[in-house]
C-alpha positions in Angstrom: 25.8 51.8 164.6 26.2 55.2 166.3 28.9 56.9 168.4 26.7 59.5 170.0 23.2 60.8 170.1 23.1 61.3 166.3 23.6 58.4 163.8 26.9 58.8 162.0 26.8 55.6 159.9 25.0 52.4 159.4 26.3 48.9 158.6 25.6 47.4 155.2 24.1 44.0 155.7 25.7 42.7 152.5 29.4 43.8 152.7 29.4 45.0 156.4 30.8 48.4 155.4 30.1 51.6 157.3 28.1 53.9 155.1 26.1 57.1 155.6 22.6 56.8 157.0 21.3 59.3 154.4 21.9 57.2 151.2 19.7 54.5 149.7 22.4 52.3 148.2 25.7 51.0 149.5 28.6 52.7 147.5 30.8 49.6 147.9 28.6 46.7 146.9 25.5 48.5 145.5 23.1 46.8 147.8 19.8 48.5 148.5 19.8 50.0 152.0 16.3 51.5 152.1 13.5 52.4 149.7 14.0 56.2 149.9 16.3 58.7 151.6 15.1 59.7 155.0 13.7 63.0 155.7 15.8 65.3 157.9 14.5 67.5 160.7 15.7 71.0 161.5 18.8 69.7 163.3 19.8 67.4 160.3 18.7 64.2 161.9 16.6 61.6 160.0 13.0 61.4 161.0 10.7 58.4 160.6 7.0 58.5 159.8 5.0 57.5 162.8 2.2 55.1 162.3 -1.0 56.1 163.7 -2.8 53.5 165.9 -6.2 52.7 164.6 -8.9 54.6 166.5 -11.2 52.4 168.5 -14.6 51.9 166.9 -17.9 50.9 168.6 -20.9 49.2 167.1 -24.0 51.3 166.4 -26.3 51.7 169.3 -29.4 49.7 169.3 -32.8 51.4 170.1 -33.1 52.1 173.8 -29.4 51.5 174.4 -27.3 54.0 176.5 -23.7 54.6 175.4 -21.4 52.5 177.5 -24.2 50.4 179.0 -25.5 47.2 177.3 -29.2 47.1 176.9 -31.1 44.4 178.7 -32.7 41.7 176.6 -36.4 41.2 176.9 -37.6 38.4 179.2 -39.0 36.3 176.3 -39.4 33.1 178.4 -41.3 34.9 181.2 -43.5 36.6 178.6 -44.3 33.2 177.0 -45.3 31.6 180.3 -47.6 34.5 181.2 -49.2 34.6 177.8 -49.8 30.9 177.9 -51.5 31.2 181.4 -53.7 34.1 180.1 -54.7 32.0 177.1 -55.7 29.0 179.3 -57.7 31.3 181.6 -59.5 33.0 178.7 -60.3 29.6 177.1 -61.7 28.3 180.3 -63.8 31.4 181.0 -65.1 31.3 177.5 -66.4 27.8 178.1 -64.2 26.4 175.3 -62.4 24.3 177.9 -64.9 24.5 180.7 -67.8 22.9 178.8 -69.0 19.5 179.7 -68.0 18.0 176.4 -64.5 19.4 176.8 -64.1 18.0 180.3 -65.2 14.6 179.0 -62.7 14.9 176.2 -60.1 15.8 178.9 -61.0 12.6 180.8 -60.6 10.5 177.7 -57.2 12.0 177.2 -56.3 10.8 180.8 -54.4 7.8 179.4 -52.0 10.3 177.8 -50.5 11.6 181.1 -47.9 13.8 179.3 -50.7 15.8 177.8 -52.3 16.5 181.1 -49.0 17.4 182.7 -48.2 19.9 180.0 -51.7 21.6 179.9 -52.5 21.6 183.6 -50.1 24.4 184.6 -51.7 26.8 182.1 -55.3 26.0 183.0 -56.9 28.3 185.6 -60.5 27.7 186.7 -60.5 30.8 188.9 -59.7 34.3 187.7 -58.3 35.5 191.0 -56.0 32.5 191.2 -54.8 33.3 187.7 -54.1 36.9 188.5 -52.1 36.1 191.6 -50.1 33.3 190.0 -49.4 35.0 186.7 -48.4 38.3 188.4 -45.9 36.4 190.6 -44.6 34.5 187.6 -44.2 37.8 185.6 -42.4 39.6 188.4 -40.0 36.9 189.7 -39.6 35.2 186.3 -38.4 38.5 184.9 -36.0 39.1 187.8 -34.6 35.6 187.6 -34.3 35.7 183.8 -32.5 39.0 184.0 -30.0 37.4 186.3 -29.6 33.9 184.8 -31.3 33.9 181.4 -34.4 32.3 179.9 -33.3 28.7 180.0 -33.1 28.6 183.8 -36.6 30.2 184.1 -38.1 27.5 181.8 -36.2 24.8 183.7 -37.4 26.0 187.1 -41.0 26.5 186.0 -41.1 23.2 184.2 -39.7 21.1 187.0 -42.0 22.7 189.6 -45.3 22.6 187.6 -44.9 19.3 185.7 -43.3 17.7 188.7 -46.1 18.8 191.0 -48.8 17.7 188.6 -47.1 14.3 188.1 -46.9 13.7 191.9 -50.5 14.7 192.3 -51.6 12.5 189.4 -49.8 9.6 190.9 -52.5 9.4 193.6 -55.8 8.7 191.8 -57.8 9.9 194.9 -56.5 13.4 194.5 -58.1 16.0 192.1 -56.0 17.1 189.1 -53.6 19.9 190.0 -54.4 23.0 187.9 -52.6 26.3 187.6 -49.0 27.2 188.3 -48.8 28.0 192.0 -45.9 25.6 192.3 -44.1 27.3 189.4 -44.7 30.8 190.9 -43.3 29.7 194.2 -40.2 28.1 192.6 -39.3 31.2 190.7 -39.9 33.4 193.7 -37.7 31.3 196.0 -34.9 30.8 193.5 -34.7 34.6 193.1 -34.9 35.3 196.8 -32.2 32.9 198.1 -29.2 35.0 197.1 -30.6 38.0 199.0 -31.4 35.7 202.0 -27.8 34.5 202.1 -26.5 38.1 201.8 -28.8 39.2 204.6 -27.6 36.3 206.8 -24.0 37.4 206.1 -24.8 40.9 207.3 -24.6 42.4 203.8 -26.9 45.1 202.4 -29.4 44.0 199.8 -31.5 45.8 197.2 -34.4 43.4 197.0 -37.7 43.7 199.0 -37.7 40.5 201.0 -40.7 41.6 203.1 -42.9 42.1 200.0 -41.6 38.9 198.6 -42.5 37.0 201.7 -46.1 38.4 201.6 -46.5 37.4 198.0 -45.1 33.9 198.7 -47.5 33.4 201.6 -50.5 34.4 199.4 -49.5 32.0 196.6 -48.8 29.2 199.1 -52.2 29.5 200.7 -54.1 29.5 197.3 -55.3 25.9 197.8 -57.4 27.1 200.7 -59.4 29.3 198.4 -59.2 27.6 195.0 -60.1 23.9 194.6 -57.9 23.5 191.5 -54.7 24.7 193.3 -52.8 21.8 194.8 -50.8 21.7 198.1 -48.6 19.1 196.6 -47.7 21.3 193.6 -47.0 24.1 196.1 -44.6 21.9 198.1 -42.9 20.7 194.9 -42.4 24.3 193.8 -40.9 25.3 197.2 -38.5 22.3 197.0 -37.6 23.0 193.4 -36.8 26.7 194.2 -34.5 25.6 197.0 -32.7 22.8 195.2 -32.0 25.0 192.2 -31.7 28.4 193.7 -29.3 27.5 196.6 -26.5 26.0 194.4 -26.8 28.9 192.0 -26.5 31.4 194.9 -23.5 29.5 196.4 -21.6 29.1 193.2 -22.5 32.4 191.5 -22.0 36.1 192.2 -24.3 37.6 194.7 
């Protein structure tokens, strides 16, 4: 099509004739070569209009969001668990659940085991026990939910608390397990396992494992001070945290 740096002619697609690049129709067959004659630059060469690439656009920033950094979602699952525990504590302290009539009604509902298993983790007969357990759930539930999402938090808490209450209820000689010491331990251990593996590998960690160990020991020893707290629930919580947290730490990013 060209014999040098500048286009001297073009080939008509219809009659294959060599024609000037500055015309719109072939003078031999009348075929349309282009819609309009090209514009010439100062040196007499045709210039083509350059298409501008679309400028990148970003969605509008949400409240509290920093440009370039996605805002973290709120830990709705953890908030729901803590609020449910506070509600159970307030009801008991207000004698709505702690009254004799309510306890008798609870006993009549004993045949409905599912009801007991669902309500027991949110029932605290001791305010100090409620503060320790709910504070642990709030802290490590939030950390775990930020890392893995709300579904995992509910799964870990549900298996630990309902499983611990079920194992305790299987033995009729044992008192009913109340509170969520097992759920608090499960969340704490599931969050701490990745840092423990990193520490074992000689890597630096950001988490406070010493403070986590102190909190874990306090929650673990709650059955010594509170009759409603169960050693079995605590053991099931520890086991749940290990069985769920270890595979997540080994297969996920640390």
